[in-house]
N, CA, C and O atoms as a GROMACS GRO file, in nm:
protein
  288
    1MET      N    1  -3.506  -2.266   0.095
    1MET     CA    2  -3.439  -2.240   0.221
    1MET      C    3  -3.519  -2.136   0.298
    1MET      O    4  -3.552  -2.030   0.246
    2THR      N    5  -3.550  -2.169   0.421
    2THR     CA    6  -3.631  -2.080   0.504
    2THR      C    7  -3.539  -1.992   0.588
    2THR      O    8  -3.440  -2.038   0.644
    3ARG      N    9  -3.574  -1.866   0.594
    3ARG     CA   10  -3.498  -1.774   0.678
    3ARG      C   11  -3.573  -1.754   0.809
    3ARG      O   12  -3.696  -1.741   0.811
    4PHE      N   13  -3.499  -1.754   0.917
    4PHE     CA   14  -3.558  -1.734   1.048
    4PHE      C   15  -3.509  -1.603   1.106
    4PHE      O   16  -3.396  -1.560   1.080
    5LYS      N   17  -3.595  -1.540   1.182
    5LYS     CA   18  -3.551  -1.423   1.258
    5LYS      C   19  -3.466  -1.473   1.374
    5LYS      O   20  -3.475  -1.589   1.413
    6LYS      N   21  -3.383  -1.384   1.429
    6LYS     CA   22  -3.292  -1.423   1.537
    6LYS      C   23  -3.368  -1.485   1.654
    6LYS      O   24  -3.323  -1.586   1.710
    7GLN      N   25  -3.480  -1.427   1.692
    7GLN     CA   26  -3.555  -1.478   1.807
    7GLN      C   27  -3.606  -1.619   1.779
    7GLN      O   28  -3.599  -1.705   1.866
    8GLU      N   29  -3.656  -1.644   1.658
    8GLU     CA   30  -3.704  -1.777   1.623
    8GLU      C   31  -3.590  -1.878   1.630
    8GLU      O   32  -3.609  -1.990   1.678
    9THR      N   33  -3.474  -1.839   1.582
    9THR     CA   34  -3.359  -1.928   1.585
    9THR      C   35  -3.321  -1.960   1.729
    9THR      O   36  -3.294  -2.075   1.761
   10LEU      N   37  -3.319  -1.858   1.815
   10LEU     CA   38  -3.286  -1.880   1.956
   10LEU      C   39  -3.390  -1.969   2.023
   10LEU      O   40  -3.355  -2.052   2.108
   11GLU      N   41  -3.518  -1.953   1.986
   11GLU     CA   42  -3.621  -2.039   2.042
   11GLU      C   43  -3.597  -2.184   2.002
   11GLU      O   44  -3.613  -2.274   2.083
   12ARG      N   45  -3.557  -2.205   1.878
   12ARG     CA   46  -3.529  -2.341   1.833
   12ARG      C   47  -3.410  -2.399   1.910
   12ARG      O   48  -3.410  -2.516   1.947
   13ILE      N   49  -3.309  -2.317   1.933
   13ILE     CA   50  -3.193  -2.364   2.009
   13ILE      C   51  -3.235  -2.397   2.152
   13ILE      O   52  -3.196  -2.501   2.205
   14ASP      N   53  -3.316  -2.309   2.213
   14ASP     CA   54  -3.361  -2.332   2.350
   14ASP      C   55  -3.445  -2.459   2.360
   14ASP      O   56  -3.435  -2.532   2.459
   15SER      N   57  -3.526  -2.487   2.260
   15SER     CA   58  -3.616  -2.601   2.268
   15SER      C   59  -3.550  -2.731   2.224
   15SER      O   60  -3.607  -2.838   2.242
   16SER      N   61  -3.429  -2.723   2.168
   16SER     CA   62  -3.365  -2.844   2.118
   16SER      C   63  -3.306  -2.929   2.231
   16SER      O   64  -3.281  -3.048   2.210
   17GLY      N   65  -3.283  -2.872   2.347
   17GLY     CA   66  -3.240  -2.952   2.460
   17GLY      C   67  -3.095  -2.940   2.499
   17GLY      O   68  -3.067  -2.902   2.613
   18PRO      N   69  -2.999  -2.970   2.411
   18PRO     CA   70  -2.860  -2.972   2.457
   18PRO      C   71  -2.805  -2.836   2.498
   18PRO      O   72  -2.712  -2.830   2.578
   19VAL      N   73  -2.858  -2.731   2.446
   19VAL     CA   74  -2.808  -2.598   2.481
   19VAL      C   75  -2.887  -2.548   2.601
   19VAL      O   76  -3.010  -2.547   2.600
   20THR      N   77  -2.815  -2.507   2.705
   20THR     CA   78  -2.884  -2.457   2.824
   20THR      C   79  -2.879  -2.305   2.827
   20THR      O   80  -2.794  -2.244   2.762
   21GLY      N   81  -2.969  -2.246   2.901
   21GLY     CA   82  -2.972  -2.100   2.912
   21GLY      C   83  -3.093  -2.043   2.841
   21GLY      O   84  -3.154  -2.108   2.756
   22SER      N   85  -3.125  -1.921   2.877
   22SER     CA   86  -3.242  -1.856   2.819
   22SER      C   87  -3.204  -1.780   2.694
   22SER      O   88  -3.086  -1.763   2.662
   23ARG      N   89  -3.305  -1.734   2.624
   23ARG     CA   90  -3.281  -1.652   2.504
   23ARG      C   91  -3.206  -1.525   2.540
   23ARG      O   92  -3.121  -1.479   2.465
   24SER      N   93  -3.239  -1.467   2.657
   24SER     CA   94  -3.172  -1.343   2.696
   24SER      C   95  -3.023  -1.368   2.720
   24SER      O   96  -2.940  -1.284   2.685
   25GLU      N   97  -2.989  -1.483   2.778
   25GLU     CA   98  -2.848  -1.516   2.798
   25GLU      C   99  -2.778  -1.535   2.664
   25GLU      O  100  -2.665  -1.489   2.645
   26ALA      N  101  -2.845  -1.602   2.572
   26ALA     CA  102  -2.787  -1.621   2.439
   26ALA      C  103  -2.770  -1.487   2.369
   26ALA      O  104  -2.670  -1.464   2.300
   27GLY      N  105  -2.868  -1.399   2.386
   27GLY     CA  106  -2.859  -1.266   2.327
   27GLY      C  107  -2.746  -1.185   2.387
   27GLY      O  108  -2.676  -1.112   2.316
   28GLU      N  109  -2.728  -1.199   2.519
   28GLU     CA  110  -2.618  -1.128   2.586
   28GLU      C  111  -2.483  -1.179   2.538
   28GLU      O  112  -2.391  -1.101   2.515
   29LYS      N  113  -2.472  -1.311   2.522
   29LYS     CA  114  -2.346  -1.369   2.473
   29LYS      C  115  -2.319  -1.323   2.331
   29LYS      O  116  -2.206  -1.291   2.294
   30SER      N  117  -2.424  -1.319   2.251
   30SER     CA  118  -2.410  -1.273   2.114
   30SER      C  119  -2.365  -1.127   2.111
   30SER      O  120  -2.280  -1.090   2.030
   31ALA      N  121  -2.422  -1.046   2.198
   31ALA     CA  122  -2.384  -0.904   2.206
   31ALA      C  123  -2.239  -0.892   2.253
   31ALA      O  124  -2.165  -0.806   2.204
   32ASP      N  125  -2.199  -0.977   2.349
   32ASP     CA  126  -2.060  -0.975   2.396
   32ASP      C  127  -1.964  -1.008   2.283
   32ASP      O  128  -1.861  -0.942   2.267
   33VAL      N  129  -1.997  -1.109   2.205
   33VAL     CA  130  -1.912  -1.148   2.092
   33VAL      C  131  -1.904  -1.035   1.991
   33VAL      O  132  -1.797  -1.006   1.937
   34LYS      N  133  -2.017  -0.969   1.964
   34LYS     CA  134  -2.017  -0.856   1.871
   34LYS      C  135  -1.926  -0.744   1.921
   34LYS      O  136  -1.850  -0.686   1.844
   35HIS      N  137  -1.934  -0.713   2.051
   35HIS     CA  138  -1.851  -0.607   2.108
   35HIS      C  139  -1.703  -0.644   2.100
   35HIS      O  140  -1.619  -0.559   2.068
   36ILE      N  141  -1.671  -0.769   2.128
   36ILE     CA  142  -1.532  -0.814   2.119
   36ILE      C  143  -1.482  -0.800   1.975
   36ILE      O  144  -1.372  -0.751   1.952
   37CYS      N  145  -1.564  -0.842   1.880
   37CYS     CA  146  -1.525  -0.832   1.738
   37CYS      C  147  -1.510  -0.686   1.695
   37CYS      O  148  -1.417  -0.652   1.621
   38MET      N  149  -1.600  -0.601   1.741
   38MET     CA  150  -1.590  -0.459   1.706
   38MET      C  151  -1.464  -0.397   1.766
   38MET      O  152  -1.396  -0.317   1.701
   39ASN      N  153  -1.431  -0.434   1.891
   39ASN     CA  154  -1.309  -0.383   1.954
   39ASN      C  155  -1.186  -0.433   1.881
   39ASN      O  156  -1.091  -0.357   1.861
   40LEU      N  157  -1.186  -0.559   1.841
   40LEU     CA  158  -1.074  -0.615   1.766
   40LEU      C  159  -1.057  -0.543   1.633
   40LEU      O  160  -0.946  -0.512   1.592
   41LEU      N  161  -1.168  -0.518   1.566
   41LEU     CA  162  -1.163  -0.445   1.439
   41LEU      C  163  -1.108  -0.304   1.459
   41LEU      O  164  -1.030  -0.255   1.378
   42ALA      N  165  -1.149  -0.238   1.568
   42ALA     CA  166  -1.099  -0.104   1.598
   42ALA      C  167  -0.948  -0.106   1.622
   42ALA      O  168  -0.876  -0.018   1.575
   43VAL      N  169  -0.900  -0.207   1.694
   43VAL     CA  170  -0.757  -0.219   1.720
   43VAL      C  171  -0.681  -0.245   1.590
   43VAL      O  172  -0.576  -0.186   1.566
   44LYS      N  173  -0.735  -0.335   1.506
   44LYS     CA  174  -0.671  -0.363   1.377
   44LYS      C  175  -0.667  -0.238   1.291
   44LYS      O  176  -0.568  -0.212   1.222
   45THR      N  177  -0.774  -0.160   1.293
   45THR     CA  178  -0.779  -0.036   1.215
   45THR      C  179  -0.674   0.062   1.265
   45THR      O  180  -0.604   0.124   1.185
   46GLN      N  181  -0.661   0.075   1.397
   46GLN     CA  182  -0.560   0.165   1.453
   46GLN      C  183  -0.420   0.119   1.417
   46GLN      O  184  -0.333   0.200   1.385
   47LEU      N  185  -0.397  -0.012   1.420
   47LEU     CA  186  -0.266  -0.066   1.384
   47LEU      C  187  -0.236  -0.037   1.238
   47LEU      O  188  -0.124   0.004   1.204
   48TYR      N  189  -0.334  -0.057   1.152
   48TYR     CA  190  -0.317  -0.030   1.009
   48TYR      C  191  -0.286   0.118   0.986
   48TYR      O  192  -0.196   0.152   0.908
   49GLU      N  193  -0.360   0.206   1.054
   49GLU     CA  194  -0.337   0.350   1.040
   49GLU      C  195  -0.198   0.387   1.092
   49GLU      O  196  -0.131   0.472   1.034
   50SER      N  197  -0.155   0.324   1.201
   50SER     CA  198  -0.021   0.351   1.254
   50SER      C  199   0.086   0.307   1.155
   50SER      O  200   0.186   0.377   1.136
   51GLU      N  201   0.065   0.192   1.092
   51GLU     CA  202   0.161   0.144   0.992
   51GLU      C  203   0.167   0.240   0.874
   51GLU      O  204   0.275   0.266   0.821
   52LEU      N  205   0.052   0.291   0.833
   52LEU     CA  206   0.050   0.388   0.722
   52LEU      C  207   0.125   0.515   0.760
   52LEU      O  208   0.203   0.568   0.680
   53LEU      N  209   0.102   0.564   0.882
   53LEU     CA  210   0.173   0.684   0.928
   53LEU      C  211   0.324   0.660   0.931
   53LEU      O  212   0.402   0.747   0.893
   54LEU      N  213   0.364   0.542   0.978
   54LEU     CA  214   0.506   0.509   0.981
   54LEU      C  215   0.565   0.506   0.841
   54LEU      O  216   0.675   0.556   0.818
   55LYS      N  217   0.492   0.446   0.747
   55LYS     CA  218   0.540   0.442   0.608
   55LYS      C  219   0.553   0.582   0.550
   55LYS      O  220   0.651   0.613   0.483
   56HIS      N  221   0.454   0.667   0.576
   56HIS     CA  222   0.461   0.805   0.526
   56HIS      C  223   0.578   0.880   0.589
   56HIS      O  224   0.646   0.957   0.522
   57SER      N  225   0.600   0.857   0.719
   57SER     CA  226   0.712   0.922   0.786
   57SER      C  227   0.845   0.878   0.725
   57SER      O  228   0.935   0.959   0.703
   58CYS      N  229   0.857   0.749   0.699
   58CYS     CA  230   0.980   0.697   0.637
   58CYS      C  231   0.999   0.754   0.497
   58CYS      O  232   1.110   0.788   0.458
   59MET      N  233   0.890   0.763   0.422
   59MET     CA  234   0.900   0.819   0.287
   59MET      C  235   0.940   0.966   0.292
   59MET      O  236   1.022   1.011   0.212
   60ASN      N  237   0.883   1.040   0.386
   60ASN     CA  238   0.919   1.182   0.401
   60ASN      C  239   1.065   1.197   0.442
   60ASN      O  240   1.136   1.284   0.391
   61LEU      N  241   1.110   1.112   0.533
   61LEU     CA  242   1.250   1.116   0.575
   61LEU      C  243   1.343   1.084   0.457
   61LEU      O  244   1.446   1.149   0.439
   62LEU      N  245   1.306   0.985   0.378
   62LEU     CA  246   1.385   0.950   0.260
   62LEU      C  247   1.389   1.066   0.161
   62LEU      O  248   1.493   1.094   0.101
   63ALA      N  249   1.276   1.135   0.144
   63ALA     CA  250   1.271   1.250   0.053
   63ALA      C  251   1.363   1.361   0.102
   63ALA      O  252   1.434   1.424   0.022
   64VAL      N  253   1.363   1.386   0.232
   64VAL     CA  254   1.449   1.490   0.290
   64VAL      C  255   1.596   1.452   0.272
   64VAL      O  256   1.678   1.535   0.234
   65LYS      N  257   1.628   1.326   0.299
   65LYS     CA  258   1.767   1.280   0.282
   65LYS      C  259   1.810   1.292   0.136
   65LYS      O  260   1.924   1.329   0.107
   66THR      N  261   1.719   1.260   0.045
   66THR     CA  262   1.750   1.270  -0.098
   66THR      C  263   1.778   1.415  -0.136
   66THR      O  264   1.873   1.444  -0.209
   67GLN      N  265   1.695   1.507  -0.085
   67GLN     CA  266   1.717   1.649  -0.114
   67GLN      C  267   1.850   1.697  -0.057
   67GLN      O  268   1.922   1.772  -0.123
   68LEU      N  269   1.884   1.653   0.063
   68LEU     CA  270   2.012   1.690   0.122
   68LEU      C  271   2.128   1.635   0.038
   68LEU      O  272   2.226   1.705   0.013
   69TYR      N  273   2.115   1.512  -0.004
   69TYR     CA  274   2.220   1.449  -0.084
   69TYR      C  275   2.237   1.522  -0.217
   69TYR      O  276   2.350   1.546  -0.261
   70GLU      N  277   2.124   1.558  -0.280
   70GLU     CA  278   2.131   1.626  -0.410
   70GLU      C  279   2.183   1.768  -0.397
   70GLU      O  280   2.242   1.821  -0.491
   71SER      N  281   2.161   1.831  -0.282
   71SER     CA  282   2.205   1.970  -0.265
   71SER      C  283   2.354   1.980  -0.232
   71SER      O  284   2.411   2.089  -0.241
   72GLU      N  285   2.417   1.870  -0.194
   72GLU     CA  286   2.560   1.875  -0.159
   72GLU      C  287   2.648   1.875  -0.280
   72GLU      O  288   2.770   1.878  -0.268
   0.00000   0.00000   0.00000
């Protein structure tokens, strides 16, 4: 199996005919997709962290309620 560098792969795509656009356009689209994926990952990470904070808050609240119940 032969490995190609990104530029070589884009050249093959450009020379194959059905795909239109230059290598720079393909590179820009690839960069756009990477940025979208990175932003999505950042949002998912923030959501996960928010869920963890919510769980910790609920656990702390439960602990406080338990202490109040036991002290009565």
